[in-house]
C-alpha positions in Angstrom: -148.2 -146.3 -132.3 -149.7 -143.1 -132.6 -152.9 -142.1 -134.7 -152.1 -138.7 -136.7 -155.6 -136.7 -137.2 -156.8 -135.8 -139.8 -155.8 -131.7 -140.7 -159.0 -130.9 -141.2 -159.8 -131.9 -137.3 -156.3 -130.6 -136.3 -157.2 -127.0 -137.4 -160.5 -127.8 -135.9 -158.9 -128.7 -131.9 -156.7 -125.6 -132.4 -159.6 -123.1 -133.6 -160.9 -123.4 -129.8 -158.2 -122.7 -128.1 -159.6 -120.0 -125.7 -157.7 -116.7 -126.6 -157.1 -113.4 -123.6 -159.8 -111.1 -125.0 -157.2 -107.6 -126.2 -157.1 -104.7 -124.3 -159.3 -101.9 -126.1 -157.3 -98.3 -125.9 -159.8 -95.6 -124.4 -161.7 -93.6 -127.2 -160.6 -89.6 -126.7 -163.8 -87.9 -125.9 -165.0 -85.5 -128.4 -166.2 -82.3 -127.5 -168.1 -79.6 -129.6 -166.3 -76.8 -127.5 -163.3 -76.6 -124.8 -163.4 -73.3 -122.1 -161.0 -73.1 -120.1 -159.9 -70.0 -117.8 -157.9 -68.7 -114.3 -158.7 -66.0 -111.8 -156.4 -64.6 -109.5 -157.0 -64.7 -105.7 -159.0 -61.2 -105.9 -161.1 -63.7 -108.4 -160.3 -61.3 -111.4 -159.7 -62.8 -114.7 -156.4 -63.8 -115.4 -156.4 -65.9 -118.7 -158.6 -68.0 -120.4 -159.2 -70.2 -123.9 -162.2 -70.9 -125.6 -161.5 -73.9 -129.0 -165.0 -75.0 -131.1 -163.2 -78.6 -131.3 -161.0 -80.5 -129.0 -160.8 -84.2 -128.2 -159.7 -85.2 -124.7 -157.2 -87.9 -123.5 -158.2 -89.1 -119.9 -155.9 -91.0 -118.9 -153.2 -88.2 -120.4 -154.8 -84.9 -119.6 -154.8 -84.2 -122.6 -157.0 -82.4 -125.5 -155.8 -81.3 -129.0 -157.8 -78.6 -129.9 -159.0 -77.0 -133.4 -158.5 -72.7 -133.9 -157.9 -71.8 -130.6 -158.3 -68.4 -129.1 -157.6 -66.7 -126.1 -156.8 -63.6 -124.2 -154.8 -62.9 -121.4 -156.4 -60.3 -118.6 -154.4 -57.2 -117.0 -155.6 -55.9 -113.5 -158.8 -58.1 -114.6 -158.9 -56.0 -118.0 -158.3 -57.8 -121.9 -154.6 -56.9 -122.8 -154.3 -59.5 -125.0 -155.1 -61.8 -127.8 -153.5 -65.5 -128.7 -154.7 -67.3 -131.6 -153.0 -70.4 -133.5 -154.3 -73.1 -136.2 -154.6 -76.3 -133.6 -152.9 -76.7 -130.2 -152.6 -79.2 -127.5 -153.4 -78.6 -123.6 -151.4 -80.5 -121.7 -152.9 -81.9 -117.7 -155.7 -79.3 -117.5 -154.2 -76.3 -118.9 -150.9 -76.7 -117.0 -149.2 -76.1 -120.6 -150.3 -75.5 -123.6 -149.2 -75.6 -126.9 -149.5 -73.6 -129.9 -149.0 -74.9 -133.8 -148.8 -72.6 -136.9 -149.1 -69.3 -136.8 -149.5 -68.3 -133.5 -150.3 -64.5 -133.0 -150.4 -62.6 -130.2 -152.3 -59.3 -130.3 -152.3 -56.0 -128.2 -156.5 -55.1 -127.4 -155.7 -51.5 -125.3 -155.0 -49.4 -128.6 -150.9 -50.0 -129.0 -151.4 -51.7 -132.9 -148.6 -54.4 -131.3 -148.3 -57.8 -133.4 -146.1 -61.1 -132.2 -145.9 -63.6 -134.6 -144.2 -67.2 -134.4 -144.6 -70.7 -136.0 -144.7 -72.2 -132.6 -145.3 -71.4 -129.0 -145.1 -72.8 -125.7 -147.7 -71.3 -122.9 -146.9 -72.1 -119.1 -149.5 -69.5 -117.6 -148.4 -70.9 -113.8 -145.3 -69.4 -115.0 -146.2 -66.3 -117.0 -144.0 -67.1 -120.0 -144.5 -67.3 -123.5 -142.1 -69.6 -125.5 -141.6 -68.1 -129.5 -140.2 -70.7 -131.3 -139.9 -70.1 -135.4 -138.8 -67.2 -136.4 -140.5 -64.6 -134.6 -141.6 -61.3 -134.7 -142.6 -58.3 -132.8 -144.3 -56.0 -135.1 -145.1 -51.9 -133.7 -145.9 -49.0 -136.0 -143.0 -49.2 -138.3 -140.6 -50.8 -136.2 -139.6 -54.6 -136.4 -137.8 -57.0 -133.7 -137.1 -60.3 -135.4 -135.1 -63.2 -133.0 -134.0 -67.2 -133.3 -135.9 -67.2 -130.2 -137.9 -65.2 -128.1 -139.5 -65.3 -124.5 -142.4 -63.3 -123.5 -143.6 -62.8 -120.2 -146.9 -61.8 -119.4 -146.7 -60.5 -115.5 -144.6 -57.4 -116.9 -144.9 -57.7 -120.5 -141.3 -58.2 -121.0 -140.5 -59.8 -124.5 -136.7 -61.5 -124.6 -135.0 -61.7 -127.9 -131.9 -64.6 -128.3 -130.5 -65.7 -131.4 -129.2 -63.1 -133.2 -132.2 -60.0 -133.0 -132.5 -57.4 -135.2 -134.2 -54.3 -134.7 -135.4 -53.1 -138.1 -137.4 -49.3 -138.4 -138.9 -47.7 -141.2 -139.2 -44.2 -141.6 -142.1 -43.3 -144.4 -142.5 -46.5 -146.3 -145.0 -48.7 -144.6 -143.6 -51.5 -142.0 -142.8 -54.0 -144.5 -142.5 -52.7 -148.0 -138.8 -52.0 -149.4 -135.7 -52.5 -146.9 -135.3 -50.5 -143.4 -134.2 -47.1 -143.4 -132.3 -48.5 -140.0 -131.5 -52.1 -139.3 -129.9 -52.4 -136.3 -128.1 -55.7 -135.9 -127.7 -56.4 -131.4 -126.9 -59.7 -129.4 -129.6 -60.1 -126.5 -132.1 -58.7 -125.4 -135.4 -57.7 -124.1 -137.5 -55.1 -124.9 -140.6 -54.1 -122.9 -143.9 -53.4 -125.4 -146.4 -51.5 -122.3 -143.1 -48.8 -121.9 -140.7 -48.9 -125.1 -137.7 -49.9 -123.0 -135.2 -51.8 -125.2 -132.1 -53.1 -123.6 -128.9 -55.1 -125.9 -126.1 -56.3 -125.4 -123.3 -55.7 -128.0 -121.7 -55.7 -130.1 -124.1 -53.6 -132.0 -123.6 -53.1 -135.6 -125.9 -51.4 -137.8 -126.7 -49.0 -141.0 -128.7 -45.9 -141.8 -130.0 -46.3 -145.4 -130.2 -43.3 -147.0 -131.5 -44.4 -150.3 -131.1 -42.8 -153.8 -128.2 -44.6 -154.3 -126.0 -42.9 -151.5 -123.9 -44.8 -148.9 -125.4 -46.1 -146.4 -124.2 -45.0 -143.1 -122.7 -47.4 -140.5 -122.5 -47.1 -137.2 -120.7 -49.3 -134.4 -121.5 -50.0 -130.3 -120.7 -52.0 -127.3 -124.2 -52.0 -126.7 -127.3 -50.5 -127.2 -130.1 -49.1 -124.5 -133.2 -47.2 -125.8 -136.7 -46.3 -126.3 -139.0 -47.2 -129.4 -142.1 -45.0 -128.2 -139.8 -42.7 -127.7 -137.6 -43.1 -131.2 -134.4 -43.2 -129.5 -131.3 -45.5 -129.2 -128.5 -44.9 -126.4 -125.8 -46.3 -128.5 -122.8 -46.9 -125.4 -119.4 -46.5 -126.1 -117.0 -46.7 -128.0 -119.2 -45.1 -130.9 -118.6 -44.8 -134.0 -120.8 -44.1 -137.0 -119.4 -43.5 -140.7 -121.2 -41.1 -143.7 -119.1 -42.3 -146.6 -120.9 -39.8 -149.1 -120.4 -36.7 -146.7 -116.8 -38.1 -146.3 -117.6 -37.8 -142.5 -117.2 -40.1 -139.8 -117.7 -39.1 -135.6 -116.5 -41.3 -132.4 -118.0 -40.6 -129.0 -118.4 -41.9 -125.4 -122.5 -42.9 -124.2 -124.5 -41.1 -128.0 -128.4 -40.8 -128.1 -129.6 -41.7 -131.6 -132.9 -39.6 -132.2 -133.3 -41.9 -135.4 -136.6 -40.4 -136.7 -135.2 -36.8 -136.9 -131.6 -37.7 -138.0 -130.1 -36.5 -134.8 -127.3 -37.6 -132.3 -126.4 -35.4 -128.6 -123.7 -36.4 -126.1 -122.9 -34.4 -123.4 -119.8 -36.5 -122.8 -116.9 -35.2 -125.0 -116.9 -36.1 -129.1 -115.0 -35.8 -132.0 -116.7 -35.1 -135.6 -114.9 -35.1 -139.3 -115.9 -33.8 -142.2 -113.6 -34.0 -145.4 -109.8 -32.3 -144.2 -111.7 -30.5 -140.9 -112.0 -32.0 -137.3 -114.3 -30.0 -134.5 -114.1 -32.2 -131.4 -115.5 -30.3 -127.6 -118.8 -31.8 -125.7 -122.3 -31.1 -125.4 -122.2 -32.0 -129.1 -125.7 -32.2 -131.3 -125.0 -33.6 -134.8 -128.2 -32.6 -137.4 -127.5 -34.8 -140.2 -130.7 -33.4 -142.1 -129.4 -29.2 -141.9 -126.1 -30.7 -141.9 -125.0 -28.9 -139.0 -122.9 -30.0 -135.7 -123.0 -27.8 -132.6 -121.0 -27.8 -129.3 -121.9 -26.5 -126.6 -118.5 -26.8 -124.7 -114.8 -26.4 -124.8 -115.4 -26.1 -129.6 -112.6 -27.1 -131.2 -111.6 -27.3 -134.8 -108.8 -28.2 -136.3 -108.0 -28.3 -139.7 -104.4 -27.9 -142.4 -102.7 -25.0 -140.7 -105.9 -23.5 -138.6 -106.9 -24.5 -135.4 -109.8 -22.9 -134.0 -110.8 -22.9 -130.1 -114.0 -21.5 -128.3 -116.6 -21.9 -125.1 -119.4 -22.5 -128.5 -119.5 -23.1 -131.8 -121.7 -23.9 -134.8 -121.1 -25.4 -138.1 -122.5 -26.6 -141.3 -120.3 -28.6 -143.3 -123.0 -28.1 -146.5 -123.1 -24.3 -146.4 -119.9 -23.4 -145.1 -121.6 -21.5 -142.6 -119.4 -20.7 -138.9 -120.2 -19.4 -135.5 -118.1 -19.4 -132.5 -118.6 -17.8 -128.9 -116.7 -17.2 -126.2 -113.2 -16.7 -125.8 -112.6 -17.4 -129.6 -108.9 -17.9 -130.9 -107.8 -18.8 -134.3 -104.3 -19.6 -134.8 -102.7 -19.7 -138.7 -99.8 -21.4 -139.5 -98.9 -18.7 -141.1 -97.0 -15.7 -139.8 -98.1 -17.7 -137.2 -101.0 -15.7 -136.3 -103.7 -15.8 -133.7 -106.9 -14.1 -133.7 -109.1 -13.5 -131.1 -112.4 -12.2 -130.0 -115.5 -12.9 -127.8 -117.8 -13.9 -131.4 -116.3 -14.6 -134.6 -118.6 -16.0 -137.4 -116.7 -17.2 -141.0 -116.9 -19.6 -143.8 -115.3 -22.8 -144.7 -114.2 -22.2 -148.3 -114.1 -26.3 -150.5 -110.0 -25.6 -149.9 -110.7 -25.3 -145.9 -109.6 -22.1 -145.1 -111.8 -20.3 -142.8 -112.6 -17.0 -143.5 -113.4 -14.7 -140.4 -115.1 -11.9 -139.4 -116.4 -9.9 -136.4 -119.2 -7.6 -136.5 -119.8 -5.3 -134.2 -116.0 -6.7 -131.8 -112.9 -5.7 -130.8 -110.3 -8.1 -133.2 -107.1 -8.5 -131.9 -104.4 -10.2 -134.3 -100.5 -10.8 -132.9 -98.8 -12.3 -136.0 -95.4 -12.9 -135.8 -93.1 -11.8 -138.3 -89.8 -13.8 -139.1 -86.5 -11.6 -139.5 -85.9 -10.0 -142.8 -89.5 -10.0 -143.8 -90.4 -7.0 -142.2 -89.5 -3.1 -144.0 -87.8 -0.8 -141.4 -88.9 2.9 -141.3 -86.8 5.9 -142.8 -84.1 6.6 -140.7 -84.3 3.7 -138.4 -81.7 2.0 -136.7 -82.2 -1.6 -138.1 -83.9 -4.1 -136.5 -82.5 -6.8 -134.1 -82.9 -10.0 -136.2 -85.3 -11.5 -133.8 -88.7 -11.6 -134.4 -91.8 -9.2 -133.1 -94.8 -9.2 -132.9 -97.0 -6.7 -134.3 -100.5 -5.8 -132.7 -103.2 -4.3 -134.4 
């Protein structure tokens, strides 16, 4: 017959069974200050990172840091300062993850600032991956993208995911709409030289303010230099100004966006209202409302055309000057006027009035049959056109 143990004794006996002790996880080391740095083969500092407070895990070789601050060096001299609210140093500095208000600022007077929400810094690879709406700002210029990678060795910023270049003309950076707003595809910007390259298509606008319509531009790709304030638009290039009723079609063209000026050596064609001007070595000065053609100038409008070696036209005042083998053709009476130099104006109807002060001018007019009056006692002229030269 089995004897049952009282409940109290059973509980007591079960409590006496030995238990295996649970391993206590290692506690991270607490540091009041963290200092990491690396030098090159010549002993020059490459980078350094400090934090006033850190926790270090021996088994993971990982440190969690507060308020990390660091510097990147170029040829032993401080070039960039880097900071964030928090960070994680992995494998004693093989990788540094920065979180919250990440900033990378130049230390050589260039006033360049790169910001992001997060960054992954790999010192050995000389790269910093910027995550979370990275922004690069210098002067009155701002570059944004979905993500970016900064190559610290050659100071090159790669932009991916809907990059945009915005430029403020007179207003401070970020105050009000940008004067120039250009959307590009994947691009690269050298923060030292200012050289910018981007794949297309390129779509942009130039805001004119005061209620005037924006100028629109398109190109297949883009190259430029933000330090020298120009962008090369690659063919085919189009620019349209609804307010001026003007447009430009060209091959590779350089846009001097601070000067509001466009230059191209390749053939180009501009249209302002009913007048078209074409040629090579073209310069458009938008502020002065001038078009200069340096070679093979051709102006065309209803019932008139003009050819010259060079020409300058102001579409605001209508002033026109043509030089070198000038030939003006009018459909009325098939009139042809030739001169070395012609000056004139275009009126609201598009009619050209020309003069050649101090120059010899030759004009040929073809008179249709029956329109001329024969001299007295002269025989009736033949029924065919004849030319009058004067």
